[in-house]
C-alpha positions in Angstrom: -6.4 -2.1 -5.5 -7.1 1.2 -7.5 -10.3 2.4 -6.3 -10.5 0.6 -3.1 -10.2 3.9 -1.1 -6.6 3.9 -0.2 -6.1 7.8 -0.3 -8.9 8.8 1.4 -8.9 6.2 4.3 -5.2 6.9 4.7 -5.8 10.6 5.1 -8.8 10.1 7.5 -6.8 7.4 9.7 -3.9 9.9 9.8 -6.1 12.5 11.1 -7.4 10.4 14.2 -3.7 9.5 15.2 -1.9 11.8 17.5 1.2 11.9 15.4 0.8 10.7 11.3 1.9 11.2 8.3 0.3 10.0 4.7 3.0 8.8 2.3 1.3 8.0 -1.1 2.9 6.5 -4.1 0.6 9.0 -6.2 2.1 11.9 -4.4 5.6 10.7 -4.8 5.4 10.3 -8.5 3.7 13.6 -9.0 7.4 15.0 -7.7 8.7 14.1 -11.1 8.3 17.0 -13.5 9.2 15.5 -16.8 10.0 12.1 -18.0 7.7 10.1 -15.8 6.5 6.5 -16.9 3.8 5.2 -15.0 4.3 1.6 -13.9 2.1 0.0 -16.8 3.6 2.7 -19.3 6.3 2.1 -22.2 9.0 1.4 -22.6 8.6 -1.5 -19.9 12.2 -1.3 -18.4 11.8 2.3 -17.9 8.2 2.0 -16.3 10.0 -0.6 -14.1 12.7 1.8 -12.9 10.0 4.5 -12.1 8.0 1.9 -10.1 10.9 0.9 -8.0 12.3 4.6 -7.6 8.5 5.2 -6.3 8.8 2.5 -3.9 12.5 3.5 -2.6 11.0 7.1 -2.3 8.0 6.5 -0.2 10.0 4.2 2.0 12.7 6.7 2.5 10.3 8.9 3.3 8.6 7.0 5.8 11.5 6.0 7.7 12.4 9.6 7.9 8.9 10.3 9.3 9.2 7.0 11.8 12.7 7.9 13.0 10.9 11.3 14.2 8.1 9.4 16.0 5.1 9.4 13.5 3.0 6.5 12.3 3.4 6.3 8.9 0.2 5.7 6.7 1.3 4.2 3.3 -0.9 4.6 0.3 -0.2 2.3 -2.6 -0.9 -1.0 -4.5 1.5 -3.9 -3.7 1.0 -6.5 -6.3 2.9 -9.2 -4.8 4.9 -10.8 -2.0 8.1 -9.7 -3.2 7.1 -6.2 -3.7 5.9 -6.4 0.2 9.3 -7.9 1.1 11.0 -4.9 -0.7 9.2 -2.7 1.3 10.1 -4.5 4.5 13.6 -4.7 3.6 14.1 -1.0 2.7 12.3 0.0 6.2 14.3 -2.4 8.3 14.8 -2.6 11.1 11.4 -0.3 11.5 8.2 -2.4 12.1 5.8 -2.8 9.2 2.3 -3.3 9.4 -0.1 -4.4 6.7 -3.8 -3.3 6.2 -5.3 -4.0 3.1 -8.5 -2.3 1.7 -10.7 -5.2 0.1 -13.9 -4.0 -1.4 -15.0 -5.9 -4.2 -13.7 -5.7 -7.7 -17.3 -4.1 -8.7 -17.1 -1.6 -6.1 -13.3 -0.7 -7.0 -14.6 -0.1 -10.7 -17.8 1.8 -9.6 -15.4 3.9 -7.3 -13.0 4.7 -9.9 -15.7 5.3 -12.7 -17.0 8.0 -10.2 -14.1 10.3 -9.7 -13.4 13.0 -11.6 -11.8 12.2 -15.2 -8.4 13.6 -14.2 -8.2 11.2 -10.9 -9.6 8.1 -12.7 -7.3 5.1 -13.2 -7.1 3.3 -16.5 -6.8 -0.1 -15.3 -8.4 -3.4 -16.7 -6.8 -5.9 -14.7 -8.6 -6.2 -11.4 -9.1 -10.1 -11.5 -5.2 -10.7 -11.9 -4.2 -8.2 -9.2 -6.8 -9.5 -6.7 -5.8 -13.1 -7.5 -1.9 -12.5 -6.9 -2.8 -10.4 -4.0 -4.5 -13.3 -2.3 -2.3 -16.0 -3.3 0.9 -13.9 -2.3 0.0 -12.4 0.9 -3.5 -13.0 1.6 -2.6 -14.9 4.7 -1.1 -12.1 6.6 -1.8 -8.7 7.6 -5.5 -7.4 8.3 -7.5 -7.6 5.1 -10.9 -5.5 5.8 -14.0 -5.8 3.4 -15.0 -2.1 3.0 -17.8 -2.5 0.2 -20.4 -1.5 2.6 -18.6 0.6 4.9 -17.9 4.7 4.5 -14.9 6.0 4.3 -14.9 7.4 7.8 -16.2 4.2 9.1 -13.4 2.4 7.9 -10.9 5.2 9.2 -12.6 4.6 12.8 -11.9 1.0 12.5 -8.3 1.1 11.4 -7.2 4.1 13.9 -8.9 2.0 17.0 -7.6 -1.5 15.5 -4.3 -1.1 14.0 -2.1 -2.0 16.9 -4.4 -4.7 18.2 -5.6 -6.0 14.8 -2.0 -6.1 12.9 1.3 -7.8 13.8 4.9 -6.6 13.0 5.6 -8.4 9.6 8.9 -10.4 9.1 10.5 -10.4 5.9 9.6 -13.4 3.4 12.6 -13.0 1.2 14.8 -15.1 3.8 12.0 -17.3 4.9 14.6 -20.6 4.2 17.3 -18.9 6.3 15.0 -18.3 9.1 13.7 -21.8 9.0 17.3 -23.3 9.1 17.9 -21.1 12.3 15.1 -22.6 13.7 16.0 -26.4 13.0 
């Protein structure tokens, strides 16, 4: 969620791995110099187009790094399983693993409020986002309750446990077809 520490932690994890790159949604969006509409902006259809463009660009950039031997740490908010599956599909056949920084909503709000004003994220729907994420993909990946952890301790834990504590994700969009072939 916004304020969970994604940008800080992915930067620190990347510095702890031998060949790593950080691909962040905010950084990708900042490449647009004019006409940008953020994902909650208006008009809605343009906001959705820009969100999809960001996701596509993040995955394309990540794919390039992966193809050249880098571990990629993607820094973004995934709202639901459909968006996660979109990432997995765009990155296929490359492996994708999921790590979710999951401090409490109160911690996220507190962290955001203590950012510099230009870095604060105007977001009031934490409860819905947390419920959606838990319902949609709460049973996969590595969920870390980081409320009592420093960014450095979180990065250490991820850097040392990433490949032991996570598995490659299978796309969920064709789950029915996979079950058909297992039968």
